[in-house]
C-alpha positions in Angstrom: -13.6 -25.6 80.3 -10.1 -26.5 78.6 -12.4 -28.8 76.2 -14.4 -26.4 75.1 -12.2 -23.8 74.2 -10.3 -26.4 72.4 -13.6 -26.5 70.1 -13.5 -23.7 69.7 -10.3 -22.9 68.8 -10.9 -25.9 66.0 -14.5 -24.8 64.8 -12.6 -21.7 64.1 -9.7 -23.4 62.5 -12.6 -25.4 60.0 -14.2 -22.3 59.3 -10.9 -20.1 58.0 -10.2 -23.5 56.4 -13.4 -23.1 55.1 -13.1 -19.6 54.1 -9.6 -20.1 52.3 -11.0 -22.9 50.2 -14.0 -20.8 49.2 -12.4 -17.6 48.1 -9.4 -20.4 46.0 -12.6 -21.1 44.1 -13.7 -18.0 43.6 -10.8 -17.3 42.1 -10.4 -19.9 40.2 -13.6 -19.4 39.0 -12.8 -15.7 37.9 -9.4 -16.9 36.5 -11.6 -19.7 34.6 -14.4 -16.8 33.5 -11.9 -14.1 32.4 -10.4 -16.7 30.1 -13.1 -18.0 28.6 -14.4 -13.8 27.8 -10.9 -13.9 26.3 -11.1 -16.9 24.1 -14.8 -16.1 23.7 -13.3 -12.2 22.0 -10.9 -13.3 20.2 -12.5 -15.6 18.9 -15.0 -12.7 17.7 -12.4 -10.7 16.2 -11.6 -13.6 14.0 -15.4 -13.8 13.0 -15.0 -9.8 12.1 -11.6 -9.9 10.1 -13.3 -13.3 8.2 -16.5 -11.4 7.7 -15.0 -8.5 6.1 -13.0 -9.7 3.4 -13.6 -13.7 3.2 -10.3 -13.8 0.9 -8.3 -13.9 4.2 -9.5 -17.1 5.2 -9.0 -18.6 1.9 -5.2 -17.4 1.9 -4.3 -19.2 5.4 -6.1 -22.3 3.3 -3.3 -21.7 0.6 -0.4 -21.2 2.7 -1.4 -24.5 4.6 -2.2 -26.4 1.0 1.6 -24.7 -0.3 3.3 -26.4 3.1 1.4 -29.5 2.4 2.2 -29.6 -1.0 6.0 -28.9 -0.8 6.4 -31.4 2.5 6.3 -33.8 0.3 10.0 -33.5 -0.7 10.5 -34.6 2.6 8.6 -37.1 2.8 9.1 -39.4 -0.3 12.0 -41.3 0.0 12.6 -40.8 -3.6 12.4 -37.3 -3.8 14.7 -37.0 -0.1 17.2 -38.3 -1.8 17.6 -36.5 -4.6 17.5 -33.4 -3.1 18.9 -33.8 0.3 18.9 -31.8 3.2 18.3 -28.9 1.1 14.6 -29.8 1.2 14.3 -27.6 3.8 14.8 -24.2 1.9 11.7 -25.5 -0.3 9.6 -25.6 2.9 11.1 -22.0 3.9 10.1 -20.6 0.5 6.9 -21.1 1.3 7.0 -19.4 4.1 8.5 -16.6 3.4 7.5 -15.9 -0.1 4.0 -16.4 -0.1 1.8 -13.3 0.5 -1.6 -12.4 0.0 -1.7 -11.4 -3.7 -1.0 -12.7 -7.0 1.4 -9.6 -7.4 3.1 -10.1 -3.4 3.8 -13.5 -4.5 5.2 -12.7 -7.9 7.4 -10.2 -6.3 9.5 -12.3 -3.9 9.0 -15.5 -6.1 11.5 -13.9 -8.4 13.3 -11.7 -7.1 14.3 -14.7 -4.8 14.9 -17.8 -7.2 16.8 -14.7 -9.6 18.7 -13.8 -6.6 20.1 -16.9 -5.6 20.9 -17.8 -9.0 23.2 -15.1 -9.5 24.6 -15.4 -6.3 25.4 -19.2 -6.9 26.9 -18.4 -10.0 29.1 -16.3 -8.3 29.8 -17.4 -5.6 30.5 -20.5 -6.8 33.6 -18.6 -9.2 34.6 -16.7 -6.1 35.2 -20.0 -4.7 36.9 -21.6 -7.5 39.3 -18.4 -7.3 40.3 -18.8 -4.1 40.1 -22.6 -4.2 43.6 -21.4 -6.4 46.0 -19.7 -3.1 45.9 -22.9 -1.3 44.6 -24.2 2.1 45.9 -20.5 3.7 45.0 -18.0 0.9 41.3 -19.2 0.5 39.4 -18.0 3.4 41.1 -14.8 3.5 40.3 -14.3 -0.4 36.8 -16.0 0.3 36.4 -13.1 3.2 37.9 -10.4 0.7 35.2 -11.4 -1.8 32.2 -11.3 0.6 34.0 -7.8 1.5 34.5 -6.2 -1.7 31.0 -8.0 -2.9 28.6 -5.9 -0.5 30.8 -2.6 -1.5 30.9 -3.1 -5.5 27.1 -3.8 -5.0 26.5 -0.6 -3.4 28.3 1.8 -5.5 27.9 0.4 -8.8 24.3 1.4 -7.7 24.7 4.6 -6.4 27.0 5.3 -9.5 24.1 4.5 -12.3 21.6 6.4 -10.7 24.1 9.7 -10.1 25.0 8.5 -14.2 21.0 9.2 -14.6 20.6 12.5 -13.0 24.0 13.5 -14.5 21.9 12.8 -17.9 18.8 14.2 -16.8 20.7 17.1 -15.9 22.3 17.5 -18.8 19.2 16.9 -21.3 16.0 18.6 -19.2 15.4 22.3 -20.5 13.1 22.4 -17.6 14.8 22.2 -14.7 14.9 25.4 -12.4 18.6 26.3 -10.9 18.9 29.6 -9.3 22.1 30.6 -11.5 24.5 29.1 -14.0 26.7 29.4 -11.3 24.4 26.3 -9.3 24.2 24.2 -12.9 28.0 24.1 -12.8 28.4 23.5 -9.6 25.7 20.3 -10.2 27.1 19.6 -12.9 31.0 19.2 -11.6 29.7 17.1 -8.2 27.5 14.6 -10.3 30.5 14.1 -12.8 33.2 14.0 -10.2 30.7 11.2 -8.2 30.5 9.0 -11.4 34.4 9.3 -12.2 35.0 7.6 -8.8 36.9 4.2 -9.0 35.3 1.6 -7.2 37.3 0.4 -3.9 36.1 -1.1 -0.9 35.6 1.8 1.2 33.3 0.1 3.6 31.3 -2.8 3.4 27.9 -1.0 1.7 25.6 -3.9 0.5 22.6 -2.6 2.2 23.9 1.1 1.1 21.9 -0.2 -2.5 18.3 -0.5 -0.3 18.1 3.2 0.2 18.2 4.4 -3.5 14.3 4.5 -3.9 14.3 2.5 -7.5 15.9 -0.5 -5.7 14.0 -0.7 -2.8 10.2 -0.8 -4.7 11.0 -3.6 -6.5 14.6 -5.4 -5.7 14.8 -4.7 -2.0 14.2 -8.3 -1.5 16.3 -10.0 -4.1 18.8 -7.9 -2.8 18.6 -8.8 0.6 18.4 -12.7 -1.1 21.4 -11.8 -3.0 23.5 -11.0 -0.3 22.8 -13.8 2.2 22.6 -16.7 -0.9 26.6 -15.3 -1.5 27.6 -15.0 1.7 26.4 -18.1 3.0 27.6 -20.4 -0.3 31.0 -18.0 -0.1 32.1 -19.1 3.2 30.9 -22.7 3.4 32.6 -23.1 0.5 35.7 -23.5 2.9 34.1 -26.4 4.2 32.5 -28.0 2.1 33.7 -30.1 -1.1 30.6 -31.0 -3.2 29.9 -27.0 -4.0 28.4 -27.5 -6.8 26.0 -29.8 -6.1 24.9 -28.6 -3.1 24.4 -25.1 -5.0 22.1 -26.9 -7.1 20.4 -29.0 -4.8 19.6 -25.5 -3.2 18.8 -23.5 -6.2 16.0 -26.5 -7.4 14.8 -26.6 -4.2 14.3 -22.6 -3.8 12.4 -22.7 -7.4 10.4 -25.5 -6.3 9.0 -23.3 -3.3 8.7 -20.5 -5.9 6.6 -22.7 -8.1 4.3 -24.0 -5.6 3.3 -20.7 -4.3 3.2 -19.5 -7.5 0.9 -22.7 -8.6 -1.4 -21.6 -5.1 -1.4 -18.2 -5.4 -2.9 -18.4 -9.4 -4.9 -21.2 -9.8 -6.4 -21.2 -6.1 -9.1 -18.1 -5.5 -6.1 -15.6 -6.5 -6.9 -12.4 -5.2 -5.3 -9.5 -7.5 -3.4 -6.2 -6.2 -4.7 -4.6 -9.4 -8.3 -5.3 -8.9 -7.8 -4.3 -5.3 -5.9 -1.0 -6.3 -8.8 -0.3 -9.3 -11.6 -0.9 -6.4 -9.7 1.6 -3.9 -9.3 4.2 -6.6 -13.1 4.0 -6.9 -14.3 3.5 -3.5 -12.1 7.2 -2.6 -13.5 8.8 -5.3 -16.8 7.8 -3.6 -16.5 9.0 -0.6 -15.2 12.5 -1.3 -18.5 12.5 -3.3 -20.4 11.1 0.0 -19.2 14.2 2.0 -19.6 16.9 -0.8 -23.4 15.6 -1.1 -23.3 15.6 2.7 -22.1 19.1 2.7 -25.0 20.5 0.0 -27.8 18.6 1.8 -26.6 19.2 5.3 -25.3 22.6 5.6 -26.4 24.7 2.0 -29.9 23.4 1.6 -32.5 25.5 2.7 -34.7 24.8 5.9 -31.5 22.6 7.1 -30.1 22.6 10.7 -26.7 23.4 11.5 -26.7 21.9 15.0 -24.7 19.3 16.1 -22.6 19.4 12.4 -19.6 17.5 14.7 -20.8 14.2 14.8 -22.1 13.8 11.2 -21.2 10.4 9.5 -20.5 12.7 6.0 -17.6 14.7 7.7 -15.5 11.5 8.7 -15.6 9.7 5.5 -12.8 12.0 3.5 -9.9 10.6 6.4 -9.5 7.3 4.8 -8.6 8.8 2.0 -5.8 10.4 3.4 -4.5 7.4 5.0 -4.2 5.5 1.6 -1.2 6.4 0.2 0.5 3.2 1.7 -1.5 0.9 0.6 -1.9 2.6 -2.8 1.4 2.0 -2.8 2.4 -1.1 -2.4 -1.3 -2.3 -4.5 0.5 -0.3 -7.2 4.2 -2.0 -7.0 2.4 -5.7 -6.5 0.0 -4.9 -9.7 3.0 -4.0 -11.8 4.6 -7.8 -11.3 0.8 -9.1 -12.0 0.4 -10.3 -15.5 -2.8 -9.6 -17.4 -6.1 -11.0 -16.0 -9.8 -9.8 -16.6 -10.2 -6.4 -17.7 -6.5 -5.6 -17.5 -4.0 -6.1 -19.7 -0.3 -6.8 -19.5 0.9 -3.0 -20.1 -1.7 -1.7 -17.6 -1.1 2.3 -16.8 -1.1 1.5 -12.9 0.8 4.3 -12.3 -1.4 6.8 -13.2 -3.6 5.4 -9.9 -1.2 7.0 -8.0 -1.8 10.1 -9.7 -5.2 10.3 -9.3 -4.6 9.2 -5.2 -2.4 12.4 -5.2 -5.1 14.3 -6.2 -8.1 12.1 -4.2 -6.0 13.1 -1.3 -5.1 16.4 -1.6 -8.8 17.0 -2.1 -9.5 15.5 1.2 -6.9 17.2 2.8 -9.3 20.4 1.3 -12.6 18.5 2.3 -10.6 18.3 6.1 -9.9 22.1 6.0 -13.9 23.0 4.9 -15.2 20.6 7.5 -13.0 22.2 10.3 -14.3 26.1 9.6 -18.1 25.2 9.1 -18.2 22.8 12.3 -16.3 25.6 14.1 -19.1 28.6 12.9 -21.7 26.3 13.9 -20.2 26.3 17.2 -19.6 30.7 17.5 -23.1 30.9 15.8 -22.6 34.2 13.5 -25.1 36.7 13.2 -25.3 37.2 9.3 -25.4 40.7 8.3 -27.9 40.1 5.0 -29.7 37.3 5.1 -30.6 37.6 1.3 -26.8 37.5 0.4 -25.6 35.0 2.7 -29.0 33.0 1.3 -27.6 33.7 -2.7 -24.4 32.3 -2.1 -25.2 29.4 0.2 -27.7 28.6 -2.7 -24.8 28.8 -4.9 -22.5 26.9 -2.5 -25.4 24.0 -2.9 -24.6 23.8 -6.6 -21.0 23.8 -6.5 -21.3 20.8 -4.0 -24.2 18.8 -5.5 -22.8 19.1 -9.4 -19.1 18.1 -7.8 -20.7 15.0 -6.3 -22.0 14.1 -8.9 -19.0 14.2 -11.4 -16.8 12.6 -8.4 -19.9 9.7 -8.4 -19.8 9.5 -12.6 -15.9 9.4 -12.4 -16.5 6.6 -9.5 -18.6 4.4 -11.8 -16.5 5.0 -15.0 -13.5 3.4 -12.8 -15.6 0.4 -11.7 -17.5 -0.3 -15.6 -14.0 0.9 -17.3 -15.6 3.1 -19.9 -15.1 6.2 -20.4 -16.2 9.0 -18.1 -18.7 10.7 -20.7 -21.3 12.3 -18.3 -18.8 13.9 -15.7 -17.9 16.4 -18.5 -21.3 18.4 -18.0 -21.4 18.1 -14.3 -18.1 19.1 -14.1 -19.1 22.4 -16.3 -22.0 23.6 -14.2 -19.7 22.7 -11.1 -17.0 25.2 -12.5 -19.7 27.7 -14.1 -21.5 27.8 -10.8 -18.0 29.0 -9.0 -17.1 31.4 -11.5 -20.3 33.5 -10.9 -19.6 33.1 -7.0 -16.6 34.5 -7.6 -17.8 37.7 -9.6 -20.2 38.1 -6.9 -17.8 38.2 -4.0 -15.3 40.4 -5.7 -18.6 42.4 -7.1 -20.4 42.8 -4.1 -18.8 44.4 -0.6 -21.8 43.8 1.7 -20.6 39.8 1.6 -17.6 41.1 2.8 -19.0 42.5 5.6 -19.9 38.7 6.8 -16.0 37.0 6.7 -17.3 33.5 6.9 -19.2 33.9 4.3 -16.7 34.1 1.0 -14.2 32.0 3.6 -16.4 29.0 2.8 -17.2 30.0 -0.6 -13.4 30.3 -1.6 -12.6 27.0 -0.2 -15.4 25.1 -2.0 -14.1 27.4 -5.5 -10.6 25.2 -4.7 -12.3 21.9 -4.2 -13.9 22.5 -7.4 -10.6 23.6 -8.9 -9.2 20.4 -7.6 -11.6 18.2 -8.7 -11.6 19.3 -11.9 -7.8 17.9 -11.7 -9.2 14.9 -10.8 -11.6 14.4 -13.9 -8.6 15.4 -16.0 -6.9 12.6 -14.3 -9.6 10.2 -15.0 -9.7 11.0 -18.2 -6.4 10.6 -18.8 -6.5 6.9 -17.1 -9.3 6.2 -19.7 -6.9 6.9 -22.3 -4.0 4.9 -21.5 -6.4 2.0 -20.1 -8.5 2.2 -23.7 -12.0 2.0 -21.8 -14.9 1.2 -23.8 -16.9 3.9 -25.1 -20.4 3.6 -22.9 -22.5 4.4 -26.4 -20.9 2.0 -28.4 -21.4 -0.5 -25.5 -25.2 0.6 -25.5 -25.1 -0.2 -29.1 -23.7 -3.7 -29.1 -25.9 -5.1 -26.1 -28.7 -3.0 -28.4 -27.8 -5.6 -31.5 -27.4 -8.7 -29.6 -31.2 -8.1 -28.1 -32.6 -7.8 -31.2 -30.9 -10.6 -32.9 
């Protein structure tokens, strides 16, 4: 009997052991399967990013190429002996300076090189002056220089900014003030601010980075200036051959910057100006797509107004609303780029920001129109006067169609860099339809019984006015950028074919 009990216990233990082992195997297989799915999903995301913009893959390869080239300084003994341990700064420069676009790399590279040069000169001069004070006074004076330089740099930038504001206040005839007292008070405050002596009130070196003009283009340079001066000035207390160290450090940084520029410009370059140009044309295309959708889905005769909320044309304008950050970044980088392709050195990149602001205003009006139309279709208001409602819908359809054609023409003109000659014709037709609709709304009291009709008409009329401003902005861009006349281009093509 005891033998049978022992046998049963042994079998139970073996069964439990096998069950634990099977459970462990299942968990291990599940974990490996989850890991494999994560790897496959991550690889799929990488592949999707690469397919969306193959230039990203090229950029990754360019960074690797630049790091390989600059590492030669470290691996080749004669070069390493010439530059010393500062060779590592070349590698760090490539890592920090290399950007996706040519303008971004130029901006960071020139800011870094120039800031390093100026800060190095000032730091060496500070060391020479502090060295005259002896061993005890040198560290105190160096620390004071670091403190004072930060304060002077920040306050001088602020004073220059306020001086320009004062000059604009004095010369501007368009400045609006509530009273003469307010104008005199503003003048006195600016005069007092620009007359203050620079004193070490606080170590505010980074304060200059809050000034918009500095923040936009020279923020990175200011940071490198402060960093370089602080490092050189502080290290000068322990380093004997300071000038040699500064020379090596600046030389390696220049080598790193030149390597980045050569790789970015000559190996599959990505121009911020071209991306900004395409972004402006693409935004106009999206706005045109919304108006075409409104004409075909809402205002055309016989169209069903069900399930508008899921229509694709009601979503295209939303990316235009969120394009400001990308647009400002590309515009800033484009100003650093040399002339390339169809874009000259003095290309009016700032005009693209004005055009983008008008496009976002138009997109915000489209958002209001889209939300109202969607709400209206859900509510299903009855039409008090079908004939008048049909007449208004027809006019709204004309406004939408002609406005869409105008935006398409403007987008094509920007892409081809030709004067938008046909856009004015479509714009005139849209404005004419808007004026006729306004006069009908003001004269016909029956339309007011159906409140949603004049609301939609009014929103569309405002859109037409905003598109007219966009047309004027594109015309101004065409003049400043010297777009080609399409008629002359066609004549040149005929002459070339004939010859």
